[in-house]
Structure formats: structure tokens, C-alpha cells
N, C-alpha and C positions, 0 to 999 in steps of 0.2 A: 480723456478724463473719464474714469469710472465713477459715476455719481450715485452714492448710496443714501443720500439725504432723504429722498422721498420719491414716490412714483409720480409726483407731479412734474418731474424734470424731463419726462419722456418727450420725444420729438415725433411729429407725424411721419409715418412710413411713406416711401414713394407711392405706394398704392393708395394710401389715404389722401395724399396730396393730389393725385390724379382725380380721385372722386370729388374732391373739393373744387378743383378747377372746372369740372364738368357740371357742377350743380346748377340747377335751374333756380332762379331767385325772383323775389318780389318784395313788396313792403310788408314785413311781418306785423307792424303795428296795425295795419289794415287787415291783417289775417290773410294776406295774399302771397306769402312766400310758400310755394308748393313743397319745397324740401323740408322746411320747418313743419308744415302741416303733416307731411308724411312721417317725419320722425316722431312727432307727438302721438299720432295715431298708432304707430308701430310700438312705441314704448308703453302706451296704455294697455294694449292687448298683451304685450309680453309680460307685463307685471300684474295683470289681473285687475286693472282699475278702469274706471269709466273714461278718464281723460288725463292728459298730461300737459305740462307747460315747459317749454324750453327757456332756460334762464342762463345768466352769464356765469354764475359760480355756485358752488355748493352752499356757501354762506348765505347767498341770496335765496336759494331754495329752502333752506331751513327757516330763514326769517319769514318768507312768504307763507310757509306752512303754519307758523305761529300766528302771524297777523290775520290769516284767513280763517283760523279756527278759535282764536281767543279774542276777547274784547279787553279794553283798558280796565285794569283792576283785577283781571284774571291772573292765574298762576299756572306755570308749567313745571313739572317735576322732571329732572334730568340728572345724569351722573355728575359728580364733582369734577371728574376729568373729561366729561363729554365735550366734544367740539362745539356743540350748539350752546353750551353754557360758558365754557372757559375761553374759547379761542375765536369768538365771533364779535368781539368788541362791545358786548352787552347790548346788541342791537334790539333784542326783544323788549328790554326795559327802556332803552333810550327812545326808540322810535314807536314802540307799540304800547308802552305803559303796562307791559306784562311782567309780572314778578317771577323770577326763577326761584325754585326750591331745589337746590342741589343736594344729592345724597351720594354716599360712597358706592362705587362699584365693588363687587366682591372679586376674588382673584380670577373668576371666569369671565369678567366683563359684564356681569349681570347686575341689575338693580334687585335688591332683596325685597320680596313681596311684603313681608311684615313691616319693614321700614317704610316702604311706600304707603302702606295702609295707615301707618301712624302719622305720616306727613300730610295726608289728605285733610284739608281744613273742613271743619264743621260748617253748616249753613248758619253763619253768625256774622253780622256786619262788622265785627272787629277784625275779620280776616279777609285776605284776598280769596277769591273763589277758585278752587282748584278746577282746572278745565282740561288739561292735557298731560299725558305722560310720554316721555321721549326715551327711546332706546337707541343704541348705536351698534351696527353690525356690518363689518367686523369692528371690534373695539380693541385697539392696540394690537391688531393682527389676530385676535381671538374670535372664534365663531360661536355665536349663541346657538345652543342646541334646539332642535325642533320641539322636544318635550317642554323645555323652558318657555319658548315663545308661545306655544299653544296654551300652557297653563297660565302664564303671566297675562297673555292677551285676554283670556276668559275672565281673569280677575279684574283687569282694567275695565272691561265692558260691564261687569257686574256693578261697578262703581259709576257707570254712566259717564265715563270720561272718554275724550278723544285719545287716539293712540298713533303717535308719529314715530317713524324710523329715520334716523340719520343713516341712510344706506349708501354713504359715499363709496364704500367698497363692498356693497352687497353682492356683486357678481363674484367676488373672491369667496364669499361665504357659500354661495350656491355651488360653485365649482368644487370647493372643498367637500361639501356634503353630497355632491353628485345629484342635485335636485334641480328642477326648473326654478328659475328665480321667482316665479309667482308663488311657489310654495312658501317662500319667506315674505315677499312683499304683499301678497294677498291677505296677510293677517293684520295689516295695519290700515288705518284710515287715510294716512298719507305717508309718502316715502320720498326722500330726496336722494338722487343718484348722481354721482359725479362721473362725468365722461372723461375728465382730464387727468385722472390718476392711472390706475392699472390698464384702463381701456385705451389710453394713449392719445386722446384728442388734445389739440392745442388749447382748447377752452370749452366751457359749456357744461351745464348740468341739467337735470330734469327733475320736476316735481310731479308726482302722480298722485291722484286722489279721485274722489267723486266729482261729477261735473259741476256741482254748485260751488264746492271748495276751490276748484281750479278757476272758475270764473271770478271769484273773489280775488284769488291770487294774481290773476291777470291784471286786474285793476290796480292792485298794490304794486305789481311789477312796474307798471307805467309811472306810478307815483314816486317810486324809488329811482327813476331814471333808467330802468332796465328795458324800456321799449326799444328794441333794435330794429334796423331796417332790413337791408338785403342780407340777412344773417344766414341764409341758406348755405352760404359758403362754409360756415362753421358747422351748421346742422348736418351737412353732408358727411363731415368727419364722424359725427355721432352715429349716423346710420351705418357707416362703414364699420365703426368699432363694434356696435351691437351685433352686426352680422358676421364679423371676421375675427374679433379680438377677445371674445369671451372664453372660448375653449382653450386658447393659448395661455390663459392665466395659470393653468396647471404647470406650464414651464417655469413661471416665476416662483410658484410654490415649491417645485422640485429644486430649483436653484437655491432658494432660501433654506430648504431642509438640508441640502448638501453642505451649504456654508455653515449652518448651525452645528451640524454633526462634527465638522472639522474643527471649528473654533472651540467646541466644548472639550476637545482633547488637549488643549493647550494648558500650560501650568498656571499662568497668571490671569487668564480670561475664562469666564464661565457664562453660561446662559442664565438670564433672569427667569425664563420660563420656556417651555417647549415651543418649537416652531410649528405653527398651524397653517399659515398662509404665506404671504410674501414679506413678512417682517421677522427679522432676527433681533430679539431684545437681549442685549448683553448686560451682565452685571459687571460694571466697571468701578465698583466701590474702592478697589485697591489700586486703581490705575490713574495716572495723570492724564486726563482726557485731552488736555491741551497739547501735551507732548505726543500722544497717540495721533491726534488729528494732524499735527505737523509732520510726523513721521510718514503717515500714509499719503499726505498731499505731495511730498517729494517723489512718491511713487505713482503719482497721478490717480490717486484714489481719494474721493471726497466723502467725508462723513460729517454729521453735525453733533453727534452724541452717541448714546448707547443703542439707538434704533437704526438698524441697517435694513434698507428696503430694496428688494429686487423688483425689476420691471422689464419691459420689452427691449430696452436699450442695454441690458446686461445679459451676456451670453454665458454658457457653461464654461467657456475658456476664460472669461473675465472672473468667474468664481474661483478658478484655480489661481489666478494672479492675486486675488484678494486674500485667499487662504495663505499663500506664500508670504505676502507682506505681513500679515498678522503673525505668522510663525517667526519671521525675522524680528518683529517687535517683541514678541514673547521671550525670545532668546536673550534680549538685552536686559531682561528683568524689570 
């Protein structure tokens, strides 16, 4: 089965499994798992932050970032389509008493500075107190430009607000821009990074920030049931991924670009936007998506909708198979 639903469907490579089997472990709740400690230290240095925390999921990483930087009655600003606002069960509001203020992303996946400025609440007890602004990079496969991040970051700091990045796919952004990841992550007060997407780990994410914030996050992680024990087995996959699976993201980008170029030539299918990283966003407004999904499934290709995601389990040969299947569907009208 060629699975294009997400890059979360990746399976550990044989080399990653070998590293996991060889991992030295201890009780991480006591801070005694050497592999976890090594991963956290390595991730902090790699991203230009003081400290890091290994967590179970990206959702938990984002929630811990909010809980450790906002108090009850505070507000965070995020995109209307941001994962941290729309797809994480309302955790910040339910568990932290933190009010979200969603704003629309522009076509580049950016929050517009003027709109954010207008959304920041005055110092008045009628309002929740704005405390943090959250961006997402990549956002729907789009990479935020360095100029935007620097200018927007300076604006956020001028307002004395905390600045968080949902960097689930931030390594895709760094590879696309051909910059060290700290050139992006170093601009933020905190960053969540998913290891189980394009980097190919079976589970796990990282939260990086200053030492005080990470210590608070560690306490909240325990409160949320996220204190894991001999978790070095999974942390080892994270170390392997950060050392061996970052540069290869370019392969996923190239496969997505080739797929997008081919599909854009079809009569009934078009791209919703240009391909930048590992996501091909289709315009299926004139297509019976249920019929397309069934057509592809018979050919052992799985999609969930208009977003096609390439990853380490999809080869260049698979891309040719996908293109041919879409071509056959297109010919049916």
C-alpha cells in the first residue's frame, strides 16, 4: 500500500530499529535515562535553546508550551487553521484555562502583523490578558520566509509577548531554505518539534526553550500523565532521526515536486498551490473525492483528501505508480 495520507504513517527503518534495540535505558521520571538525556541535550544545542524535553506527541509539546508560559485567564493568538488551535481538542482552554484568539492565515501561511496587533488585548480587566503568539512552520507545507520571521518576531517582542513555534515539520522548512534549523528555531521562545512525521520515528516529540520554561513543562508533563519510564528505547529513534534523517527530507520534497508537476498537467485535476516541501495540495473542487479515493484504493494507493504527503516510505518508483493511477482516473472524466 502506498500511503499518502500523512508522513505520520512512516515505519522505523531497519537501521533505526537496530539503534532502538541497542539503547541504554533508565527511569526517565527520575532523570536517569541516559538516552533521553542525550537526546534532550543534543536537541537543545541543535535548535539554539538552553534545554529540551522529550514528550510523547506534538500535541503534548504544544500544550506544555502553553501551560508553562501562560497562566489561567491568559490568551494566546494562533492561526484559525493552526494545529495548536483547531486540532488539539481545545486542550489549552480545557486544561489550562487559556483563551485562544484565532486569526486567519494569509495565503503564505503567515499571521498578518496588523491583524495580530489589533487582536492584542488592552490592559483592562474586561479582557483576557494576551500572553503568547504562536506560528506554524511549515504551515500546510508552506515555509515561512526568513524576512517574515525576523520582522514578525521583532514585532512580538516589542509587545512583550512570548513567541511559540509549532515546528512539527520545522526540519522540512530548514531543508527547503538550506539553513541550519537553529536559524529558524532560535527566533522563538519555545518550539515543539515532531519526530514521528518526516523524520520517521515511531513516536515522540521535543519541546525546546529556556531552562526555566522547560522545568515548568516537565512538571506539567508529569501532571498530564506523560512521565514515561525506560523510554530511551524510543528516544534512540529520535537521536537516529536527527543524525540521519534530516538531509534525506530533500528526497521527499523532490518526490512531492515531481508528483505535483505531473498532476498539474492533467485535465480535471489541478494544484491548489505550488509545492514547497513534502505536501501536494490539490484542487478537487470538481472531483468526486469519494470516487477518487475508492479508485486509488483499488490500486493500493491511500489518500484522505486533497492533501498528498510524501515521506521516507514512498520512493521515486512509487511516485510513477501514483502519477499513472491519477492519469487513469483523469481519463475517466
